[in-house]
All heavy atoms as a GROMACS GRO file, in nm:
protein
  605
    1MET      N    1   5.999  -6.243   1.727
    1MET     CA    2   6.030  -6.131   1.638
    1MET      C    3   5.974  -6.003   1.699
    1MET      O    4   5.865  -6.000   1.752
    1MET     CB    5   5.967  -6.157   1.501
    1MET     CG    6   5.998  -6.049   1.402
    1MET     SD    7   5.933  -6.098   1.241
    1MET     CE    8   5.958  -5.949   1.154
    2ASP      N    9   6.049  -5.898   1.688
    2ASP     CA   10   6.008  -5.768   1.739
    2ASP      C   11   5.890  -5.716   1.657
    2ASP      O   12   5.896  -5.714   1.534
    2ASP     CB   13   6.127  -5.672   1.729
    2ASP     CG   14   6.098  -5.536   1.789
    2ASP    OD1   15   5.990  -5.517   1.846
    2ASP    OD2   16   6.187  -5.450   1.778
    3GLU      N   17   5.785  -5.675   1.725
    3GLU     CA   18   5.665  -5.628   1.656
    3GLU      C   19   5.676  -5.483   1.610
    3GLU      O   20   5.587  -5.432   1.545
    3GLU     CB   21   5.542  -5.644   1.745
    3GLU     CG   22   5.506  -5.789   1.770
    3GLU     CD   23   5.475  -5.865   1.642
    3GLU    OE1   24   5.405  -5.812   1.555
    3GLU    OE2   25   5.524  -5.977   1.627
    4THR      N   26   5.785  -5.415   1.645
    4THR     CA   27   5.804  -5.278   1.601
    4THR      C   28   5.823  -5.276   1.450
    4THR      O   29   5.895  -5.356   1.394
    4THR     CB   30   5.927  -5.215   1.669
    4THR    OG1   31   5.914  -5.228   1.808
    4THR    CG2   32   5.943  -5.069   1.630
    5SER      N   33   5.758  -5.185   1.386
    5SER     CA   34   5.764  -5.172   1.242
    5SER      C   35   5.906  -5.143   1.195
    5SER      O   36   5.980  -5.066   1.256
    5SER     CB   37   5.671  -5.060   1.197
    5SER     OG   38   5.699  -5.020   1.066
    6LEU      N   39   5.946  -5.204   1.085
    6LEU     CA   40   6.075  -5.172   1.023
    6LEU      C   41   6.085  -5.023   0.998
    6LEU      O   42   6.188  -4.961   1.022
    6LEU     CB   43   6.088  -5.248   0.890
    6LEU     CG   44   6.206  -5.208   0.801
    6LEU    CD1   45   6.337  -5.254   0.862
    6LEU    CD2   46   6.189  -5.264   0.662
    7PHE      N   47   5.976  -4.964   0.955
    7PHE     CA   48   5.976  -4.823   0.922
    7PHE      C   49   5.980  -4.737   1.047
    7PHE      O   50   6.038  -4.630   1.047
    7PHE     CB   51   5.857  -4.790   0.834
    7PHE     CG   52   5.867  -4.860   0.701
    7PHE    CD1   53   5.809  -4.983   0.681
    7PHE    CD2   54   5.940  -4.806   0.598
    7PHE    CE1   55   5.821  -5.050   0.561
    7PHE    CE2   56   5.955  -4.871   0.477
    7PHE     CZ   57   5.895  -4.993   0.459
    8GLU      N   58   5.922  -4.783   1.158
    8GLU     CA   59   5.931  -4.711   1.284
    8GLU      C   60   6.071  -4.719   1.341
    8GLU      O   61   6.124  -4.623   1.395
    8GLU     CB   62   5.832  -4.768   1.386
    8GLU     CG   63   5.688  -4.735   1.356
    8GLU     CD   64   5.593  -4.806   1.451
    8GLU    OE1   65   5.637  -4.857   1.555
    8GLU    OE2   66   5.474  -4.812   1.419
    9ARG      N   67   6.136  -4.835   1.330
    9ARG     CA   68   6.271  -4.853   1.384
    9ARG      C   69   6.374  -4.772   1.308
    9ARG      O   70   6.470  -4.723   1.365
    9ARG     CB   71   6.313  -5.000   1.378
    9ARG     CG   72   6.254  -5.085   1.486
    9ARG     CD   73   6.327  -5.219   1.495
    9ARG     NE   74   6.346  -5.287   1.369
    9ARG     CZ   75   6.259  -5.373   1.314
    9ARG    NH1   76   6.145  -5.399   1.374
    9ARG    NH2   77   6.287  -5.433   1.201
   10ASN      N   78   6.359  -4.762   1.178
   10ASN     CA   79   6.462  -4.701   1.095
   10ASN      C   80   6.430  -4.559   1.053
   10ASN      O   81   6.502  -4.502   0.973
   10ASN     CB   82   6.488  -4.787   0.972
   10ASN     CG   83   6.551  -4.917   1.011
   10ASN    OD1   84   6.652  -4.918   1.079
   10ASN    ND2   85   6.490  -5.027   0.973
   11GLY      N   86   6.324  -4.504   1.102
   11GLY     CA   87   6.295  -4.365   1.071
   11GLY      C   88   6.215  -4.348   0.944
   11GLY      O   89   6.164  -4.442   0.887
   12ASP      N   90   6.211  -4.226   0.903
   12ASP     CA   91   6.124  -4.182   0.795
   12ASP      C   92   6.174  -4.213   0.656
   12ASP      O   93   6.100  -4.205   0.561
   12ASP     CB   94   6.110  -4.031   0.806
   12ASP     CG   95   5.967  -3.988   0.801
   12ASP    OD1   96   5.881  -4.074   0.782
   12ASP    OD2   97   5.943  -3.868   0.816
   13PHE      N   98   6.299  -4.245   0.638
   13PHE     CA   99   6.360  -4.260   0.508
   13PHE      C  100   6.349  -4.131   0.428
   13PHE      O  101   6.318  -4.132   0.311
   13PHE     CB  102   6.299  -4.376   0.429
   13PHE     CG  103   6.315  -4.509   0.494
   13PHE    CD1  104   6.206  -4.592   0.514
   13PHE    CD2  105   6.438  -4.553   0.537
   13PHE    CE1  106   6.221  -4.716   0.575
   13PHE    CE2  107   6.453  -4.676   0.597
   13PHE     CZ  108   6.344  -4.757   0.616
   14ASP      N  109   6.372  -4.018   0.499
   14ASP     CA  110   6.366  -3.888   0.431
   14ASP      C  111   6.465  -3.885   0.316
   14ASP      O  112   6.575  -3.936   0.324
   14ASP     CB  113   6.402  -3.775   0.528
   14ASP     CG  114   6.287  -3.742   0.621
   14ASP    OD1  115   6.172  -3.775   0.585
   14ASP    OD2  116   6.312  -3.686   0.728
   15GLY      N  117   6.424  -3.823   0.209
   15GLY     CA  118   6.514  -3.804   0.097
   15GLY      C  119   6.504  -3.910  -0.011
   15GLY      O  120   6.562  -3.894  -0.116
   16TYR      N  121   6.431  -4.017   0.013
   16TYR     CA  122   6.413  -4.112  -0.096
   16TYR      C  123   6.280  -4.184  -0.085
   16TYR      O  124   6.215  -4.183   0.018
   16TYR     CB  125   6.529  -4.210  -0.107
   16TYR     CG  126   6.539  -4.318  -0.002
   16TYR    CD1  127   6.468  -4.436  -0.015
   16TYR    CD2  128   6.622  -4.303   0.108
   16TYR    CE1  129   6.479  -4.536   0.080
   16TYR    CE2  130   6.634  -4.403   0.203
   16TYR     CZ  131   6.563  -4.519   0.189
   16TYR     OH  132   6.574  -4.618   0.281
   17HIS      N  133   6.243  -4.246  -0.194
   17HIS     CA  134   6.118  -4.321  -0.202
   17HIS      C  135   6.152  -4.457  -0.261
   17HIS      O  136   6.243  -4.469  -0.342
   17HIS     CB  137   6.018  -4.247  -0.291
   17HIS     CG  138   5.879  -4.299  -0.277
   17HIS    ND1  139   5.791  -4.249  -0.185
   17HIS    CD2  140   5.815  -4.397  -0.342
   17HIS    CE1  141   5.677  -4.315  -0.194
   17HIS    NE2  142   5.689  -4.406  -0.289
   18CYS      N  143   6.078  -4.558  -0.222
   18CYS     CA  144   6.107  -4.695  -0.266
   18CYS      C  145   5.980  -4.762  -0.320
   18CYS      O  146   5.873  -4.748  -0.261
   18CYS     CB  147   6.163  -4.772  -0.146
   18CYS     SG  148   6.213  -4.940  -0.184
   19TRP      N  149   5.995  -4.831  -0.431
   19TRP     CA  150   5.887  -4.909  -0.490
   19TRP      C  151   5.939  -5.048  -0.522
   19TRP      O  152   6.059  -5.069  -0.534
   19TRP     CB  153   5.841  -4.849  -0.623
   19TRP     CG  154   5.784  -4.714  -0.618
   19TRP    CD1  155   5.653  -4.679  -0.598
   19TRP    CD2  156   5.854  -4.591  -0.637
   19TRP    NE1  157   5.639  -4.544  -0.603
   19TRP    CE2  158   5.761  -4.487  -0.627
   19TRP    CE3  159   5.987  -4.560  -0.660
   19TRP    CZ2  160   5.795  -4.354  -0.641
   19TRP    CZ3  161   6.022  -4.427  -0.674
   19TRP    CH2  162   5.927  -4.326  -0.664
   20TRP      N  163   5.846  -5.142  -0.538
   20TRP     CA  164   5.883  -5.275  -0.588
   20TRP      C  165   5.786  -5.313  -0.698
   20TRP      O  166   5.674  -5.262  -0.706
   20TRP     CB  167   5.886  -5.377  -0.476
   20TRP     CG  168   5.753  -5.417  -0.418
   20TRP    CD1  169   5.677  -5.344  -0.330
   20TRP    CD2  170   5.682  -5.536  -0.443
   20TRP    NE1  171   5.563  -5.412  -0.299
   20TRP    CE2  172   5.563  -5.532  -0.366
   20TRP    CE3  173   5.706  -5.649  -0.520
   20TRP    CZ2  174   5.470  -5.634  -0.366
   20TRP    CZ3  175   5.612  -5.750  -0.520
   20TRP    CH2  176   5.497  -5.742  -0.444
   21LEU      N  177   5.833  -5.400  -0.786
   21LEU     CA  178   5.752  -5.442  -0.901
   21LEU      C  179   5.720  -5.591  -0.887
   21LEU      O  180   5.810  -5.675  -0.889
   21LEU     CB  181   5.830  -5.419  -1.031
   21LEU     CG  182   5.756  -5.450  -1.160
   21LEU    CD1  183   5.636  -5.358  -1.177
   21LEU    CD2  184   5.851  -5.439  -1.278
   22PRO      N  185   5.593  -5.624  -0.867
   22PRO     CA  186   5.556  -5.766  -0.859
   22PRO      C  187   5.594  -5.839  -0.988
   22PRO      O  188   5.588  -5.781  -1.096
   22PRO     CB  189   5.403  -5.762  -0.841
   22PRO     CG  190   5.376  -5.627  -0.782
   22PRO     CD  191   5.477  -5.536  -0.846
   23PRO      N  192   5.632  -5.965  -0.974
   23PRO     CA  193   5.669  -6.044  -1.093
   23PRO      C  194   5.557  -6.044  -1.197
   23PRO      O  195   5.438  -6.044  -1.163
   23PRO     CB  196   5.691  -6.186  -1.037
   23PRO     CG  197   5.725  -6.163  -0.893
   23PRO     CD  198   5.646  -6.042  -0.851
   24ARG      N  199   5.598  -6.042  -1.322
   24ARG     CA  200   5.507  -6.046  -1.437
   24ARG      C  201   5.417  -5.923  -1.448
   24ARG      O  202   5.314  -5.927  -1.513
   24ARG     CB  203   5.424  -6.174  -1.439
   24ARG     CG  204   5.511  -6.300  -1.454
   24ARG     CD  205   5.436  -6.428  -1.435
   24ARG     NE  206   5.383  -6.445  -1.300
   24ARG     CZ  207   5.455  -6.477  -1.192
   24ARG    NH1  208   5.584  -6.493  -1.202
   24ARG    NH2  209   5.398  -6.492  -1.075
   25ARG      N  210   5.453  -5.813  -1.382
   25ARG     CA  211   5.378  -5.688  -1.395
   25ARG      C  212   5.464  -5.589  -1.473
   25ARG      O  213   5.587  -5.594  -1.467
   25ARG     CB  214   5.347  -5.628  -1.258
   25ARG     CG  215   5.262  -5.715  -1.166
   25ARG     CD  216   5.114  -5.711  -1.193
   25ARG     NE  217   5.051  -5.582  -1.185
   25ARG     CZ  218   4.993  -5.530  -1.078
   25ARG    NH1  219   4.993  -5.596  -0.964
   25ARG    NH2  220   4.936  -5.413  -1.084
   26SER      N  221   5.399  -5.498  -1.542
   26SER     CA  222   5.475  -5.399  -1.619
   26SER      C  223   5.498  -5.275  -1.534
   26SER      O  224   5.429  -5.252  -1.435
   26SER     CB  225   5.398  -5.361  -1.746
   26SER     OG  226   5.288  -5.280  -1.713
   27LEU      N  227   5.596  -5.196  -1.576
   27LEU     CA  228   5.624  -5.071  -1.505
   27LEU      C  229   5.506  -4.974  -1.514
   27LEU      O  230   5.487  -4.891  -1.427
   27LEU     CB  231   5.749  -5.004  -1.562
   27LEU     CG  232   5.881  -5.065  -1.520
   27LEU    CD1  233   5.996  -5.002  -1.597
   27LEU    CD2  234   5.903  -5.049  -1.371
   28ASP      N  235   5.427  -4.985  -1.620
   28ASP     CA  236   5.311  -4.898  -1.638
   28ASP      C  237   5.200  -4.939  -1.542
   28ASP      O  238   5.120  -5.028  -1.571
   28ASP     CB  239   5.258  -4.905  -1.781
   28ASP     CG  240   5.357  -4.852  -1.882
   28ASP    OD1  241   5.435  -4.760  -1.847
   28ASP    OD2  242   5.359  -4.904  -1.995
   29GLY      N  243   5.198  -4.879  -1.425
   29GLY     CA  244   5.093  -4.906  -1.328
   29GLY      C  245   5.118  -5.025  -1.238
   29GLY      O  246   5.035  -5.056  -1.153
   30GLY      N  247   5.232  -5.093  -1.254
   30GLY     CA  248   5.257  -5.211  -1.174
   30GLY      C  249   5.339  -5.188  -1.048
   30GLY      O  250   5.346  -5.274  -0.961
   31LEU      N  251   5.406  -5.072  -1.039
   31LEU     CA  252   5.490  -5.044  -0.923
   31LEU      C  253   5.404  -5.027  -0.797
   31LEU      O  254   5.298  -4.965  -0.800
   31LEU     CB  255   5.571  -4.916  -0.944
   31LEU     CG  256   5.687  -4.927  -1.042
   31LEU    CD1  257   5.752  -4.790  -1.060
   31LEU    CD2  258   5.789  -5.028  -0.996
   32ARG      N  259   5.455  -5.080  -0.685
   32ARG     CA  260   5.385  -5.069  -0.557
   32ARG      C  261   5.475  -4.996  -0.458
   32ARG      O  262   5.594  -5.023  -0.451
   32ARG     CB  263   5.350  -5.206  -0.504
   32ARG     CG  264   5.256  -5.281  -0.598
   32ARG     CD  265   5.219  -5.413  -0.543
   32ARG     NE  266   5.150  -5.395  -0.417
   32ARG     CZ  267   5.042  -5.461  -0.379
   32ARG    NH1  268   4.992  -5.551  -0.460
   32ARG    NH2  269   4.988  -5.441  -0.262
   33ASP      N  270   5.417  -4.902  -0.383
   33ASP     CA  271   5.492  -4.830  -0.281
   33ASP      C  272   5.540  -4.925  -0.173
   33ASP      O  273   5.462  -5.007  -0.123
   33ASP     CB  274   5.404  -4.724  -0.213
   33ASP     CG  275   5.389  -4.599  -0.296
   33ASP    OD1  276   5.483  -4.566  -0.370
   33ASP    OD2  277   5.284  -4.534  -0.286
   34LEU      N  278   5.665  -4.915  -0.138
   34LEU     CA  279   5.720  -4.995  -0.028
   34LEU      C  280   5.731  -4.902   0.093
   34LEU      O  281   5.835  -4.847   0.123
   34LEU     CB  282   5.856  -5.053  -0.067
   34LEU     CG  283   5.918  -5.152   0.028
   34LEU    CD1  284   5.822  -5.266   0.062
   34LEU    CD2  285   6.046  -5.209  -0.030
   35THR      N  286   5.617  -4.884   0.160
   35THR     CA  287   5.609  -4.786   0.269
   35THR      C  288   5.556  -4.844   0.399
   35THR      O  289   5.530  -4.769   0.492
   35THR     CB  290   5.520  -4.666   0.228
   35THR    OG1  291   5.392  -4.717   0.190
   35THR    CG2  292   5.581  -4.588   0.113
   36SER      N  293   5.540  -4.975   0.404
   36SER     CA  294   5.488  -5.035   0.527
   36SER      C  295   5.541  -5.176   0.542
   36SER      O  296   5.587  -5.238   0.445
   36SER     CB  297   5.335  -5.039   0.524
   36SER     OG  298   5.290  -5.133   0.427
   37ASP      N  299   5.534  -5.227   0.664
   37ASP     CA  300   5.576  -5.365   0.687
   37ASP      C  301   5.486  -5.462   0.612
   37ASP      O  302   5.533  -5.565   0.564
   37ASP     CB  303   5.574  -5.397   0.836
   37ASP     CG  304   5.692  -5.335   0.909
   37ASP    OD1  305   5.784  -5.281   0.844
   37ASP    OD2  306   5.693  -5.341   1.033
   38ASP      N  307   5.358  -5.431   0.601
   38ASP     CA  308   5.266  -5.518   0.528
   38ASP      C  309   5.309  -5.530   0.382
   38ASP      O  310   5.310  -5.640   0.325
   38ASP     CB  311   5.124  -5.465   0.539
   38ASP     CG  312   5.024  -5.560   0.476
   38ASP    OD1  313   5.027  -5.681   0.510
   38ASP    OD2  314   4.943  -5.513   0.393
   39GLU      N  315   5.345  -5.417   0.322
   39GLU     CA  316   5.390  -5.420   0.182
   39GLU      C  317   5.523  -5.493   0.169
   39GLU      O  318   5.546  -5.565   0.073
   39GLU     CB  319   5.402  -5.277   0.129
   39GLU     CG  320   5.403  -5.268  -0.021
   39GLU     CD  321   5.276  -5.316  -0.087
   39GLU    OE1  322   5.165  -5.295  -0.035
   39GLU    OE2  323   5.288  -5.377  -0.196
   40LEU      N  324   5.609  -5.481   0.269
   40LEU     CA  325   5.735  -5.554   0.270
   40LEU      C  326   5.711  -5.705   0.275
   40LEU      O  327   5.776  -5.783   0.205
   40LEU     CB  328   5.821  -5.510   0.388
   40LEU     CG  329   5.958  -5.576   0.402
   40LEU    CD1  330   6.045  -5.548   0.281
   40LEU    CD2  331   6.025  -5.527   0.530
   41ARG      N  332   5.614  -5.748   0.357
   41ARG     CA  333   5.580  -5.891   0.363
   41ARG      C  334   5.528  -5.941   0.228
   41ARG      O  335   5.563  -6.050   0.183
   41ARG     CB  336   5.477  -5.916   0.473
   41ARG     CG  337   5.536  -5.921   0.611
   41ARG     CD  338   5.435  -5.966   0.714
   41ARG     NE  339   5.337  -5.863   0.747
   41ARG     CZ  340   5.357  -5.764   0.833
   41ARG    NH1  341   5.472  -5.754   0.897
   41ARG    NH2  342   5.263  -5.676   0.857
   42LYS      N  343   5.444  -5.860   0.162
   42LYS     CA  344   5.393  -5.898   0.030
   42LYS      C  345   5.507  -5.912  -0.070
   42LYS      O  346   5.508  -6.004  -0.152
   42LYS     CB  347   5.292  -5.794  -0.019
   42LYS     CG  348   5.163  -5.795   0.057
   42LYS     CD  349   5.071  -5.684   0.010
   42LYS     CE  350   4.945  -5.678   0.095
   42LYS     NZ  351   4.858  -5.566   0.056
   43MET      N  352   5.604  -5.820  -0.063
   43MET     CA  353   5.717  -5.826  -0.154
   43MET      C  354   5.800  -5.953  -0.128
   43MET      O  355   5.840  -6.022  -0.223
   43MET     CB  356   5.806  -5.703  -0.138
   43MET     CG  357   5.922  -5.700  -0.234
   43MET     SD  358   6.039  -5.566  -0.205
   43MET     CE  359   6.127  -5.630  -0.062
   44CYS      N  360   5.823  -5.986  -0.002
   44CYS     CA  361   5.901  -6.106   0.031
   44CYS      C  362   5.828  -6.232  -0.014
   44CYS      O  363   5.890  -6.326  -0.065
   44CYS     CB  364   5.930  -6.110   0.181
   44CYS     SG  365   6.045  -5.983   0.235
   45PHE      N  366   5.697  -6.237   0.004
   45PHE     CA  367   5.618  -6.352  -0.041
   45PHE      C  368   5.629  -6.366  -0.193
   45PHE      O  369   5.649  -6.476  -0.245
   45PHE     CB  370   5.472  -6.337   0.002
   45PHE     CG  371   5.386  -6.451  -0.042
   45PHE    CD1  372   5.389  -6.572   0.025
   45PHE    CD2  373   5.304  -6.438  -0.153
   45PHE    CE1  374   5.310  -6.679  -0.018
   45PHE    CE2  375   5.225  -6.543  -0.196
   45PHE     CZ  376   5.228  -6.664  -0.128
   46ALA      N  377   5.617  -6.253  -0.264
   46ALA     CA  378   5.628  -6.256  -0.411
   46ALA      C  379   5.766  -6.304  -0.453
   46ALA      O  380   5.780  -6.381  -0.549
   46ALA     CB  381   5.600  -6.118  -0.469
   47ALA      N  382   5.870  -6.262  -0.381
   47ALA     CA  383   6.006  -6.306  -0.413
   47ALA      C  384   6.020  -6.457  -0.396
   47ALA      O  385   6.081  -6.525  -0.479
   47ALA     CB  386   6.108  -6.233  -0.326
   48ARG      N  387   5.963  -6.512  -0.288
   48ARG     CA  388   5.970  -6.656  -0.265
   48ARG      C  389   5.903  -6.735  -0.377
   48ARG      O  390   5.946  -6.844  -0.412
   48ARG     CB  391   5.906  -6.693  -0.132
   48ARG     CG  392   5.999  -6.671  -0.017
   48ARG     CD  393   5.943  -6.732   0.110
   48ARG     NE  394   5.955  -6.630   0.212
   48ARG     CZ  395   5.859  -6.588   0.290
   48ARG    NH1  396   5.740  -6.641   0.285
   48ARG    NH2  397   5.880  -6.493   0.378
   49GLN      N  398   5.798  -6.678  -0.433
   49GLN     CA  399   5.725  -6.744  -0.542
   49GLN      C  400   5.795  -6.726  -0.677
   49GLN      O  401   5.753  -6.784  -0.776
   49GLN     CB  402   5.582  -6.688  -0.551
   49GLN     CG  403   5.502  -6.701  -0.424
   49GLN     CD  404   5.484  -6.845  -0.382
   49GLN    OE1  405   5.451  -6.930  -0.464
   49GLN    NE2  406   5.507  -6.873  -0.255
   50ASN      N  407   5.900  -6.642  -0.680
   50ASN     CA  408   5.966  -6.608  -0.806
   50ASN      C  409   6.118  -6.633  -0.796
   50ASN      O  410   6.197  -6.548  -0.837
   50ASN     CB  411   5.937  -6.461  -0.840
   50ASN     CG  412   5.975  -6.426  -0.982
   50ASN    OD1  413   5.945  -6.500  -1.075
   50ASN    ND2  414   6.041  -6.313  -0.999
   51ASP      N  415   6.156  -6.746  -0.739
   51ASP     CA  416   6.297  -6.784  -0.725
   51ASP      C  417   6.380  -6.678  -0.652
   51ASP      O  418   6.497  -6.657  -0.682
   51ASP     CB  419   6.362  -6.812  -0.862
   51ASP     CG  420   6.301  -6.932  -0.932
   51ASP    OD1  421   6.266  -7.029  -0.861
   51ASP    OD2  422   6.286  -6.929  -1.055
   52GLY      N  423   6.316  -6.607  -0.558
   52GLY     CA  424   6.388  -6.509  -0.476
   52GLY      C  425   6.414  -6.376  -0.543
   52GLY      O  426   6.496  -6.298  -0.495
   53VAL      N  427   6.343  -6.347  -0.653
   53VAL     CA  428   6.372  -6.226  -0.729
   53VAL      C  429   6.251  -6.134  -0.737
   53VAL      O  430   6.141  -6.177  -0.772
   53VAL     CB  431   6.416  -6.262  -0.874
   53VAL    CG1  432   6.438  -6.137  -0.957
   53VAL    CG2  433   6.541  -6.348  -0.871
   54VAL      N  434   6.271  -6.008  -0.703
   54VAL     CA  435   6.178  -5.898  -0.733
   54VAL      C  436   6.262  -5.777  -0.768
   54VAL      O  437   6.376  -5.764  -0.724
   54VAL     CB  438   6.081  -5.862  -0.617
   54VAL    CG1  439   5.981  -5.971  -0.592
   54VAL    CG2  440   6.155  -5.824  -0.493
   55ASP      N  441   6.206  -5.688  -0.846
   55ASP     CA  442   6.276  -5.564  -0.880
   55ASP      C  443   6.236  -5.457  -0.780
   55ASP      O  444   6.118  -5.438  -0.750
   55ASP     CB  445   6.239  -5.519  -1.022
   55ASP     CG  446   6.292  -5.614  -1.128
   55ASP    OD1  447   6.403  -5.666  -1.110
   55ASP    OD2  448   6.221  -5.635  -1.228
   56VAL      N  449   6.337  -5.385  -0.729
   56VAL     CA  450   6.316  -5.277  -0.633
   56VAL      C  451   6.373  -5.149  -0.694
   56VAL      O  452   6.483  -5.151  -0.750
   56VAL     CB  453   6.384  -5.307  -0.498
   56VAL    CG1  454   6.364  -5.194  -0.400
   56VAL    CG2  455   6.332  -5.438  -0.441
   57TYR      N  456   6.299  -5.041  -0.684
   57TYR     CA  457   6.338  -4.913  -0.742
   57TYR      C  458   6.345  -4.807  -0.633
   57TYR      O  459   6.259  -4.802  -0.546
   57TYR     CB  460   6.236  -4.869  -0.848
   57TYR     CG  461   6.228  -4.965  -0.964
   57TYR    CD1  462   6.142  -5.075  -0.958
   57TYR    CD2  463   6.306  -4.948  -1.077
   57TYR    CE1  464   6.135  -5.166  -1.063
   57TYR    CE2  465   6.299  -5.036  -1.183
   57TYR     CZ  466   6.214  -5.145  -1.174
   57TYR     OH  467   6.207  -5.234  -1.278
   58PHE      N  468   6.448  -4.722  -0.641
   58PHE     CA  469   6.466  -4.613  -0.545
   58PHE      C  470   6.472  -4.481  -0.619
   58PHE      O  471   6.530  -4.472  -0.726
   58PHE     CB  472   6.597  -4.629  -0.466
   58PHE     CG  473   6.597  -4.742  -0.370
   58PHE    CD1  474   6.643  -4.867  -0.408
   58PHE    CD2  475   6.551  -4.724  -0.241
   58PHE    CE1  476   6.642  -4.973  -0.319
   58PHE    CE2  477   6.551  -4.830  -0.151
   58PHE     CZ  478   6.597  -4.954  -0.190
   59GLU      N  479   6.414  -4.380  -0.559
   59GLU     CA  480   6.429  -4.243  -0.605
   59GLU      C  481   6.483  -4.166  -0.486
   59GLU      O  482   6.429  -4.176  -0.376
   59GLU     CB  483   6.294  -4.186  -0.647
   59GLU     CG  484   6.299  -4.040  -0.684
   59GLU     CD  485   6.160  -3.987  -0.717
   59GLU    OE1  486   6.075  -3.988  -0.628
   59GLU    OE2  487   6.141  -3.947  -0.832
   60HIS      N  488   6.590  -4.093  -0.507
   60HIS     CA  489   6.646  -4.020  -0.395
   60HIS      C  490   6.682  -3.878  -0.438
   60HIS      O  491   6.712  -3.852  -0.553
   60HIS     CB  492   6.768  -4.090  -0.335
   60HIS     CG  493   6.878  -4.115  -0.434
   60HIS    ND1  494   6.974  -4.022  -0.464
   60HIS    CD2  495   6.905  -4.223  -0.509
   60HIS    CE1  496   7.056  -4.072  -0.554
   60HIS    NE2  497   7.016  -4.193  -0.583
   61GLY      N  498   6.676  -3.789  -0.341
   61GLY     CA  499   6.711  -3.651  -0.366
   61GLY      C  500   6.860  -3.629  -0.356
   61GLY      O  501   6.937  -3.721  -0.328
   62VAL      N  502   6.899  -3.508  -0.381
   62VAL     CA  503   7.039  -3.469  -0.372
   62VAL      C  504   7.061  -3.405  -0.237
   62VAL      O  505   6.985  -3.318  -0.195
   62VAL     CB  506   7.075  -3.371  -0.485
   62VAL    CG1  507   7.219  -3.324  -0.473
   62VAL    CG2  508   7.048  -3.435  -0.621
   63SER      N  509   7.164  -3.448  -0.167
   63SER     CA  510   7.191  -3.389  -0.037
   63SER      C  511   7.247  -3.248  -0.054
   63SER      O  512   7.309  -3.217  -0.155
   63SER     CB  513   7.289  -3.476   0.043
   63SER     OG  514   7.410  -3.487  -0.027
   64THR      N  515   7.224  -3.165   0.045
   64THR     CA  516   7.274  -3.029   0.040
   64THR      C  517   7.403  -3.020   0.122
   64THR      O  518   7.418  -3.090   0.222
   64THR     CB  519   7.170  -2.930   0.096
   64THR    OG1  520   7.136  -2.971   0.228
   64THR    CG2  521   7.047  -2.926   0.011
   65PRO      N  522   7.495  -2.937   0.077
   65PRO     CA  523   7.620  -2.924   0.151
   65PRO      C  524   7.597  -2.868   0.291
   65PRO      O  525   7.504  -2.790   0.312
   65PRO     CB  526   7.704  -2.828   0.067
   65PRO     CG  527   7.621  -2.784  -0.046
   65PRO     CD  528   7.489  -2.852  -0.038
   66GLU      N  529   7.680  -2.909   0.385
   66GLU     CA  530   7.674  -2.858   0.522
   66GLU      C  531   7.801  -2.781   0.551
   66GLU      O  532   7.909  -2.823   0.514
   66GLU     CB  533   7.662  -2.973   0.620
   66GLU     CG  534   7.534  -3.051   0.609
   66GLU     CD  535   7.527  -3.163   0.711
   66GLU    OE1  536   7.581  -3.147   0.822
   66GLU    OE2  537   7.470  -3.266   0.677
   67LEU      N  538   7.787  -2.668   0.619
   67LEU     CA  539   7.902  -2.589   0.659
   67LEU      C  540   7.936  -2.623   0.803
   67LEU      O  541   7.852  -2.611   0.892
   67LEU     CB  542   7.872  -2.440   0.644
   67LEU     CG  543   7.986  -2.346   0.682
   67LEU    CD1  544   8.106  -2.371   0.592
   67LEU    CD2  545   7.940  -2.202   0.670
   68LEU      N  546   8.056  -2.671   0.824
   68LEU     CA  547   8.101  -2.704   0.957
   68LEU      C  548   8.178  -2.584   1.013
   68LEU      O  549   8.258  -2.523   0.941
   68LEU     CB  550   8.190  -2.828   0.957
   68LEU     CG  551   8.125  -2.954   0.898
   68LEU    CD1  552   8.226  -3.066   0.890
   68LEU    CD2  553   8.005  -2.994   0.979
   69ALA      N  554   8.156  -2.550   1.137
   69ALA     CA  555   8.220  -2.432   1.196
   69ALA      C  556   8.371  -2.437   1.178
   69ALA      O  557   8.437  -2.531   1.219
   69ALA     CB  558   8.185  -2.424   1.344
   70GLY      N  559   8.425  -2.334   1.112
   70GLY     CA  560   8.568  -2.323   1.093
   70GLY      C  561   8.626  -2.417   0.989
   70GLY      O  562   8.747  -2.430   0.979
   71LYS      N  563   8.543  -2.483   0.913
   71LYS     CA  564   8.591  -2.580   0.814
   71LYS      C  565   8.545  -2.541   0.675
   71LYS      O  566   8.466  -2.450   0.657
   71LYS     CB  567   8.539  -2.721   0.846
   71LYS     CG  568   8.577  -2.773   0.984
   71LYS     CD  569   8.720  -2.812   0.986
   71LYS     CE  570   8.752  -2.870   1.124
   71LYS     NZ  571   8.887  -2.913   1.135
   72GLU      N  572   8.594  -2.613   0.578
   72GLU     CA  573   8.550  -2.596   0.439
   72GLU      C  574   8.408  -2.653   0.424
   72GLU      O  575   8.361  -2.728   0.508
   72GLU     CB  576   8.643  -2.673   0.346
   72GLU     CG  577   8.786  -2.632   0.353
   72GLU     CD  578   8.817  -2.512   0.266
   72GLU    OE1  579   8.751  -2.496   0.164
   72GLU    OE2  580   8.906  -2.435   0.304
   73VAL      N  581   8.342  -2.620   0.315
   73VAL     CA  582   8.211  -2.678   0.285
   73VAL      C  583   8.231  -2.825   0.254
   73VAL      O  584   8.320  -2.862   0.178
   73VAL     CB  585   8.144  -2.605   0.169
   73VAL    CG1  586   8.015  -2.675   0.127
   73VAL    CG2  587   8.116  -2.461   0.205
   74VAL      N  588   8.149  -2.909   0.314
   74VAL     CA  589   8.157  -3.053   0.292
   74VAL      C  590   8.039  -3.096   0.208
   74VAL      O  591   7.925  -3.060   0.237
   74VAL     CB  592   8.155  -3.128   0.428
   74VAL    CG1  593   8.158  -3.278   0.404
   74VAL    CG2  594   8.272  -3.082   0.514
   75PHE      N  595   8.064  -3.175   0.103
   75PHE     CA  596   7.956  -3.222   0.017
   75PHE      C  597   7.921  -3.362   0.051
   75PHE      O  598   7.994  -3.445   0.083
   75PHE     CB  599   7.996  -3.212  -0.130
   75PHE     CG  600   8.009  -3.071  -0.176
   75PHE    CD1  601   8.131  -3.006  -0.174
   75PHE    CD2  602   7.898  -3.002  -0.219
   75PHE    CE1  603   8.144  -2.876  -0.216
   75PHE    CE2  604   7.910  -2.871  -0.262
   75PHE     CZ  605   8.032  -2.808  -0.261
   0.00000   0.00000   0.00000
């Protein structure tokens, strides 16, 4: 297996944030940042112990329109 971090290979994930909720934990204080390979391994282990299920939450920003030379504004 490649030792390069998932997060190093795929970039910064600019524009969104990701959390996961361990089984049997409440949303109030139970969400964990999914920002490292170590946290990803913990999430996968928790899923294996819970019939393959964990809840994953994403927050993402709104993209800004880009103006292409000589073209209409693209959203």
